[in-house]
N, C-alpha and C positions, 0 to 999 in steps of 0.2 A: 884845556880848560881845567881850572882848579876850583874847588868849591869847599867851603867850610860849613859843615853841618851845624855847628854851634852858633855861628854868627849869620849864616846865610849869605855871606859875602862870596863873590866869585871873581876869578881872574881869567882872562882869555888872552890867547896870543895866536899869531899866525906867522908863517914865513913863506915868502915866494922864492922859488928857485928856478934856474934855467934848466934846460934839458940835460946839462952835465951835473946838475946837483949844486951849483954855486948859488949861495944865498944872495938874493937881489935886494930884498926888503924884509923887514920884520916889524911887528907891532905888538903892543900890549894894551889891554884895556881892563879897567876894574869895574865891577858891578856891585853896588852897595847892598842889594837885597834880592835874593832869588829863593823861591820856595822849595825847590828840589834840584838834585843833581841833574836829572833829565831835562828840566826846564833850563838850567844853566847851560847845559851842553847845546841845546837848540838855540838859545840866545847867542851863544858863541859862534855857532855855525852861521846864523843869520848875519852877524856882524862881519864874519870873514867874507861871506858872499857879497854883502853890501860894499865892503872895502875893495874887493876885486872889481866890482862894477864901477865904483867911483874912480878907481885907478885905471879904468879902461883896459883891464886885462881880459883877454879872450883866450879860448882854448885852455881852460883851467882844469887841472886835476886836483880836487880837494881830497885830502887824506885826513882821516880821523881814526883814532884808536879807541874811541868811546863806544862802548857797547849800548849805552843809552841812546845815542844818536841813531845807531843802526837799528835798534828796536823801534824807536819812534817813527823812523822813515819806512821800515819794512812792514811794520804792524800798527798802522794808525788806528785801527779799530780798538786796540788795547788802551790807547791813550787819547780819548776824545778831547780831553781838556787842552791838549797841545795842538789841536787841529789848525787854529789860526796861525800859530807860529810855523807850522809845516807849510801851510798855503803861502805865507809871506816868503819863506825860503825858496819855494819853487817858482814863485813869480819872479824873483830876482835872478834865479838860475836860468830861467827862460830868456831873460834879457841879455845874459852873458853870451849866449850862443852855444858854442861847443864846450861841454863840461862833463865831468864824471865825479862821482863821489865814491871813494874807496875806503874800505875798512882795513886798517893795517895794524900790525902788532905795536904795542906800546914803545918798544926800543926804537922803532923807526921814527917816532915823534918825540924823542927825548928832549931835544932843544926847545921845541914849542912848549913842551910840558914844564920845563924848568923855568921858562919865561913867565908862563901862567902861574906857576907855583910862587914866583917872587911877589905876586900881589898878596897872597895869603900868608906865606911864611916870612916874607921880608917887609910886610906892611907897605908895599910900593903901590900907591893908588893913582899915580900919575899915568895917564894914557899917553901913548906916543906912536908915531910911525917913523922908522929910520931906514936909511939906505944900508944895504949889506946885512951882515949878522952881528949880534952883540959881541963885542970884544971879549967880555968875560966868559963867553962860551965858545971861543974860537976852536979849541981842541975838539970839543963835541961836534961842532959844525963840520970840521974836517973829517972826523970819523963817520958821521952820517953820510957825507958826500961819497966817501970811499965805499961804504956799505951799499949805497944805492946804484953804484955803477955796474 
């Protein structure tokens, strides 16, 4: 997820990978107005979970490098204003079946971050889902794949 404090715009992305780390699909989405980074992060996680449900993906490991998501999930008492978003996320996760939510270092999510950044930095507001990984990030995808093996 990428978020602009000045405009409130945010961009989200996700990448699905197989067990060997090969990119199967990727997606980008733009959100015109979000009040905080934490809200934008939860909105992005909800969209990713919803996308996996819609694509009939099961046995999903969700990875996020967002400290805001981690805090909002682990310490809901600190963020009561986000409770509805949390509940919606967990309702969808329960439909997926087997899942886990992992907090990982930012370099592990570099490709997803660059795709999300393209919404804010490149003014790319068109949302899409595509097969494989983005060609413009092929080198980074290959590097992430090697690092995850």
